[in-house]
N, C-alpha and C positions, 0 to 999 in steps of 0.2 A: 248505673254508670256509678262506677267507683272511682276514691276521690285521688288514686293515684293517676287514673290515666285525665285526671284533669289538673293534677300539679303540676306539671312541666309547662304547659299552656299557660297557667297562670302565675308563676314564678315569669315568664317573658313579658307577663301583660303588665306587674310590678313595676320590671325593672325599666318597661319602657316609658310609664308613668312618673317614676322616679328620677330617671335623668330630662322628662318634660317638666316634671316643678323644679330638679336643682338648676336650670339653664336661665341665666341671667343675661341680659343685651349689655353687650358691652357700650362704652361710650365711645364717643368719634367727635373729634374736634378738629379744625384746622390749628396748626401750631406754631405757623410761620410763611412766608412769602418773601420769598427774596431772586434777585436775576443769576442767573446760572451758568448764563454766555448769553452775550453780544457779536454778534456778524453784522455780514454788509448789507442783507437783507432781511433780517430778521435777526430773534434770538429765542431766550426759553427763559421761562421763569419756573421755580422749583418749589412744587406749594408740600411744604409738611404736614401731615396729616397723621393726628396722637389718636389710638386706639388703645384703650385700657381696657383688658380681660378679666373679667372677676370672676371667672369660670376654674374649675379643677383640671381642665384639659387645655392643649393648644386649640387655635382657632385656626382653620384653612381659610385662608380667604379664599374666592376663586377670582371673582376679579373687582375691578374699580370704575364704576364709568361716573364721571364727572362733566360740569361744565362752568367756563370762567365767563361771567356778565360785567361791566364795568359800569359804574354809574356816570351817566351823562349830567353833572352838575355839582350841586355840592351832595356832598357822601351824607346826605342823609336817607331815612330809613321812607320817604316817597319817592325819592328821586327818580325820573327814570332811567330803566338798566337798557343796555345794549350789547349782545350776545360780542363775547369778543373769539372765545373756541370752545369746542367739546369735543370728549376724546373717552378713550378707557385703557387701562390698566389691566391686562391679565398677567395672571401668577405674583402679586404682591407676597412681600414673607409673611409665612405663621406668624401670630400674636400671641405670645406664649402664657403658661395657663396661670394665673395669679398677677398678671403681670403687664405691661404696657409694650407697644411697638409701633413704629414710626412707617408711614406706608409714603415716600417719597415721590411724587407724581409729577415728572417733567412737561409744563406746559409750551409747546412748541407757537411764537407767534411771528409772520412776516408783517413787517412795517405796513404794506401795500393796504394789510386789513385792518390795522388798529390806528392810523393817521389819528385819528381823533382823540384819543387815549395817549398818545405819543405826546399832543399837542397839549394835552393839558398837563401831563408831567412835566413839559420842559416852563410853559404858565407858573405852577403852583407847585410842583415840589411834589405831588401825592394823586395817586389815583384812587378813590373809591371803589369796590370789588362785593361781588356775592359767589361766592365759589358753590355750588350746591353736587349733590351725585347722591350714590349708594353705594356701601360695601355691600358685595354678596360672598356670604359664608357658609363654608359647609358645616352642619349641625348634626346631629345623631340623628334626627329624622328624615335629614334632607338638607333642605337650601333655606337660608334668612337672609332677607335685603335688609339692612341699616342704611337710613336714609343722614343726609348730612347738609345741611346750610349754614353757611359763616359769612357773615359780612366783615369788613372792615378797610382800613385804609393803606393803601402799597405805599412804603417810602422807597425810593430806591436809596440804596448806600449809594452809588453813582452818583455826584452832583450833575444832575443835565441841566446844562445851563445856568445854575443856582449861583451865586456870588455867597 
């Protein structure tokens, strides 16, 4: 066998290996939670997820799955959690190369299913939460999932019953 015969295949393998080595996992974190809307039967929270892309190419986000739990008690790491809502956001915007982008997730809530969380906000003015999920990115060799988990305390800007 000659070198010429293997040269194209070797070049493709080296390029693929170079892409795999050059890929850096993006960092993902919750940047904020706010009330987006309030209605008669429910409301919507807007969760801003910040994604930093250290790569030299844009990252296409295929989808983001998420779940929100609220802390049933004091907002401590070992407090019990209650599921609030889960969902999926398809086709979020791409994350620019060597830059960052925000994925805005709208979380619909029905008052009938979140009664104890609302009572907690009304009595204390805040609610501990856990936001978890994953972003699935298209990468040169397929797809990659980046997990996300964040705990925080939601303090609505709207003064719910507090003076």
